[in-house]
C-alpha positions, 0 to 999 in steps of 0.5 A: 500500500502507498502511504497517504503522506510522509511525516514531512508532507503532513508537517507542510500541510499543518504549517500552511494551514496554520498560516492560512488560519492566522491570515484569516484572523488578521483580516477579520481583526483588522476589519473588526477592531476598527469598528469598535467605538472609541469614547474619547473620539465620539464624545461630541456626537453622543447625546447629552446626559438627561438630568436626574434627581437620583444617581444615574449609576451605582458603582459597586467596588468590592475589595479584599486587602486593597489598602494600597489602591482602594483610596485612589480608586474611590477618590477617582470615582467621586471625582466623576463629572457629568452625572450623579453617582452612588458609590458602594464600597464593600470591605470583604473580610479585609485584614488590612486597613482597607475598611478603615480607609473606606470609612475615612473617605466616606466621612470626608465625602459626607462632610463635603456635601458633594453630589456623589455619595459613598456608602461602605459595607463591611463583610465579616463572614462568608456564607457557605456556597459563596465565593467572596467577590460574587457575595460582596457584589450581590449584597451591594447590588441590593442597596443600589438606587440607580437604574444602572450598575457598574461593577469594578475592582478596588485597584482601578483608576477612572478619569473624571468623564469616564462614567458619563461617557460610558452611560451616554454611549450605552443609552445612545446605542440601546445597550443593556450591558456595556464593557469599556476595555481598560487601559493596562499600565505596562512598564516593560517589554515583557509585560507588553508581550504577555498582554498582546499574546493573551489578547490575540489568543483570546480572539480565537474564541471571543472576537470583541467586534462580534460581541454586539452582534445578536447572531454571534455567540461571542460575549465578554465581561470585564471585572474592571468595567461591567456596566449593566442595566439594573433590571437586566442584572436582575432578570439574568439572576444577578450574582446570586446565580453566580455564587460559586463562579470564579470567572464572575465577570465573564460568566455575567457577560455570558448570561446576558448574551445568552438571554438575548440582551444587547451587549457592546464593547467600547474603547477609551484610552486612559479612561479606565486604568489598571496595573494588572501585570507586574512583570511578565511572569506575574501572569502565572500567579494571575491565572492561578485562580481562574485558569482552570475555570476557563475550561470549566474544570475539565482536565481533557479540555484544558490539556487540549487547549494548552496543546493548541497554544503550544503548537501555535508557538512552536510550529511557525518557528519549526517551519522557519527552521526547517526551510524549504517549502515550510519557510514561507509558511512560518514567515507568513504566519508571523506576518499575519500575527503582526497584523493581528497585533496591529489590529489590537493596538487600539485596545492594548496600545502594544506595538505590532513588533512585539509579535516576535515574542509570541512564542515564549509568551504563548508557552508561558500562558499554556504553563500558567493554565496547566499550573492552575489545573495542577494546583486545583487538582492537588489542593482539591480546590481553588485558593484565593485571598486566604479562602479555599473553595472545594473543587467539587462544589466549583464543578457543580456550579460551573456547568459543562461549557459556555 
């Protein structure tokens, strides 16, 4: 019998198939990312904010041991212009000065008589079958007075016009759930390389420009800026339905899209800033809690996904090293990667030449996901901020997929 093909033939085919896939991704990303609204560019075209005697947005800020950043976050929210804001800060069992700083700032704000209010909630104990952050956000949402809820984190910085711009955009576009992509504060080439690689890898499953398409399955949720109509939040079950969900922000977006409500992703350089990655290797620690949850705690799916990531890192380099017919395949792949990086520059602010670091960055991402799985399996659960959540219970609440 004549063999279907030699190993070299299969290698040629696979490398060119990968090059073709990246070219398609590049064309799609260049077209799609260019269509995302940029709030800093659309300010003049948005309708003015309607007057209101009550807060137009309730901002919910859960924080556990965030004494280094929480005061700056709350001050930036209280400096918001163009609308009335109710801020609810939740001290979630902190053992540092987080709660004290919240109380001090609330007292100063009350004495100043400003148009924004700051209320502080202190949580001392975590009920059974709850993760800390969903529990904190659920309690705070029950105290909301505004028709819109903004869920954010205790280490985010807001420009004064951010909330008004975001709400005007949501009202203008009839969005039920609006996600403003945060600007990450990056201080090294390694940090930029990691952010850009994670962004382009995520686009194989979530295309930001398709989130607003009701016919597409793409959805998103971002912990730093999840703006949602309060009635929609209630209709999808709120965080009560996500009480054991590690990826609470992403899963909320999934529930909103699945229920048929309108989602929109917008950009806005420097409107929302966060120092998320502190050194390239920090991604390993960051993914420790939620990496395994991405694949719903399924070992086989996690291994398969990590294999796919590693192959995307290794194959183009192997094709270039092999020379011959596969050399152009590897070069085309990297050229297409550079175009995807360029398309994402509007969101990441990372130059396309960082694509040369895709291979080591992708391998590090795969390692981080594998480590997350290994730790969850060996510990019998997920540990985060001093609390261990049993793996069996996490799996029961996670469901089989997205």
